[in-house]
N, C-alpha and C positions, 0 to 999 in steps of 0.2 A: 608385662605380658604382651606378647606380639600378636597382632591381629592378622587376618588374612591379607590385608593390604600392606602389611609391614608397619613401620613406624613413621611413615611419611607425614601424616597429619601433625604430629607433635614437632617435627623438625622444621616445618615451613614457617612457623610464626604467623605472619600476616598473609599467608597464602590464600586463605579463605576470602580475603578482601578482593584479591585478583580473580578468584573463581566467581564471585558475585558480579564483578565488573564484566567478566567475559560473558557470562550467561545473560546479563542485562543487555549487553551489546548485541548478542545474537537475537534476543527477543525483540529489541528495538528495530534491527534490520528486517526481520521477518514481518513485523507489524507495518513498517514503512512500505515494504514491497506490496503487502496485501492491500493497504489503503490506497496506494498509487494505482493498482490495477482496478480497484473498486470504483474510484472516481473517474477514471479515464473514459468509461463508457458514455456518460452523459455529455462530456465535453466533445467527444468525437461526433455524437449525434447532432449537436448544435452546429458544429463546424460543417458537417456534410450538408445539412439543411441550408446553411448560409451560402455555401458554394453552389448548390443546385439552384438557388434563387438568383444568385449573381450570374450564373451562365444562362438563365432564362428557361430552365427546364420546367419550372413550376411557376404558377401565377402568384400574385400577392395574397389572394385569398387562400390558396393551397398552403403557402408558406405560413400564414397566420394560424391556420387550422393545425398544421403539423407541429408548429412551435408550441401550441397549446397542449397537444397530445403528449409531446415529449416532456413538458414541464410537470405534468400530473403524476 
């Protein structure tokens, strides 16, 4: 009996393995990109704060207070 998709599923043999690998790779890439964008914000804030302190824009007390605020 021929289905709407034809007889492709039966002829491919281990094609389902490649399909699982393909979708697994897509999900892994999407998760990696999401995780990278999520963790980038805190690192950027720390770096900006360190640069401002190094340039003398903020005092040591302001640096410590802001660092504490960021880490919370």
